[in-house]
N, C-alpha and C positions, 0 to 999 in steps of 0.2 A: 205724813204716808208719802206713798212714793209716788211722784209726779212726773211722768215723763216731759212732759211737754216746759218743763223749767230747764233752761239752759246750762244749768249747772247742775246735774240731777248728780246723787250720790247713791250707789249699795254696796254695803259693808260687808265683809265675809270675816268669819271662825278662819282659826287656822287647821288645828289639831280635830281628826277625821272629818272636817269640811271640804278644805283644799286640801289637805297634804295628810298622807295615812304614817303618822308617825309611832305605829306600834310596835313594830319591829325593833326601831333604835329607840323608843325608850325602855321597851323590853330590856334589852340587852346594856342599859345604863344601869337598871337595878340591879340586874346579876353584877355586874361589875364592885356595884355597891355592894353588894350581898357577899360575892366575895372579896372582898377587901375587910368588911365588918363580921364576917364569920354569923352575922344574923341572917336565919333562912328569911326568903322573898320570895311572893307567890307571887309570881310575875303576869299569870293569867290574871290573878285579880288585880291587881296595879293595870295592867291596859285595858280592863270593861270596866273602871273610873276614871280613865281621860277624861280632862276636862279642869275640873278643880286646880284651886292653887295646889303649886308642888309640897308645900308646906302640910298638906291635910291630909296629903298619899302618905308623905312619907311618916305623921302621926300614927299612921296603924303600925310602923313598924318599928319605929324607935320612940324610946322614952321623949318627953318637952324638951327637957335640958342638951337634947343632940341635936335635935330635927337642926336648930338653925348651921349647925358645922356640917348637916349633911346635906344639907340645899346646897350649900356652898360648895360641896364636893363633886355633887351631882351635877351642879351649872360646868364647874370646872372640865369635866368629862363629856360635856353634852357635844359639842359641836364637831370632837374627834370622833365619838361612839355612835352617837345619834345620828346625825344630818347629813352624814355619808349615806345612812341606811334608810333614809327616809324619802317616799316617790308618791307623787301627786294622786290626788283619790281619779277615779276615774270620772272626765268630763268637768275637771277643773277649769283646763285650759279654755277649752269648747264657753264654761263658764264666767270668763272674763273674757272673752273673747265678743258675746254673745253684747254684754253691756255695754264695752268699748265702739260695738258697730252701730251701737243706737245713741253715741257721744254721752255715754255717760263715763264718770270717775269711779275707780276701784279702789275701796280702802279696807284694810286688814287689822282687824282688831283683837287679838287673842289672848290668854291669859299665861301665857308664853311666857318668860322675861324679854324685852324688848334685845336685847343683842340676840339671843337665837332666832325669836321670831323673822329678826332682819334676815339672819342667815339662814334658816330654811327655803325662805322667800325668794330669798338669791338663787341658792343653791339648786332650786326645783323650774325657776327661770319664769317665775309667776310674772307676768306682767302689771303691777301694781302702780296707783299713786301714792299712800301711803300706810304708814306700816307703823301701830302703836300693837304695843306691847303689855303684859305686865298688870292688864285689868281681869275680874272675871265678873257673870251679872252683871246687875244691875250697874257696875261700879262702870262697866262698858258704854254707857249711858252717853256720860262727857260727854266720851271721845268721839263718839256716833254723831252729838250733838254738833260739836265742834267743825267736823269734817260737811255736816248736812247730807247726812247721809239718812235716804227716804224709806229705806228696806234692808234687817241685815237676815244673811244669811246662817243656819249654823244648825249645827247637830245633836244639841246640847240643852234642857230645859232653864239651863241657865241663860241660853243665847236666846230667846223668846224673853226672860225676865232681862237681856241689855235693850232688847228693841222696843218693849213698853219703859223704860227707863227715857228712851231717847223719842217716846209719840214717833215711832217708824214700823213698817210693818215688818212681822216676826214671820219668816219663810223659814221654815225647819227643811233637811236633808235626815232620814231615818240611816242615816251611815254610823252610827255612833254606839253609845249604851241605850238609846232610848228608841224604841220603836215606832212605826207610825199613829200607831192606836195613844202611846202614851203622851206623844209630840203632841195630836190631837186634843186630845183631853186636857190638858197642859194649857190649850189655847194658842197656840200658834195658828197664823192668820192663812198659811200653806201649809202645807205636807206635802213633799215630795220623796221618791225613795232611795233618790241619788239626785249629784249633778248630773249624769247623763240625760236626766229629766227636766233640767232648769229651762237649756234652751227653751225648748216647746213650751212650757210654761212663762216664759218671759217673752220671745214673739208675740205670745199672743195674748200680752197684756197690752191695754188694761180691760182687752174685750173680753178675756176671759171672766 
């Protein structure tokens, strides 16, 4: 769990809809993919499901045999189409600064592939110590353990699974497809409305 007395403590953060608002960018890539292939894609439905691996979402729109090619095309477009349309989530920079102010390290662990996770973090100018991409749910646990993460902050129930897999505190923000009630019911240790509330919670920990 989170031990702020450790001289090398770290907090982990999810990327999409936790630190980065990628909704417009992801929607634009799917719209482009739809235009290229002629396959109708409801980008609103896509955005409502952001979190799980890309291939899972593509399987809603393309037959299994086409998913690998569509995933490759999506990733080829992402840097030029999605990254420039991405903005930081409200409170993201302040949350990272709060960790650094108390001497902690910041680790981003995302389901997005490594290259685009790095590009997004760099584009937004997020001050982090390590970036790991391409992991979802409990799979993130290995990376969190490797980096000594004591608490993991994310918007998805899969991020609660990630924290559990790493024996870390699960801090949820209700900025994605799950509201506060759903995240609480799923077992998050702490549920915040958004990252704007993070600093107050963190500055008060462990007294809170």
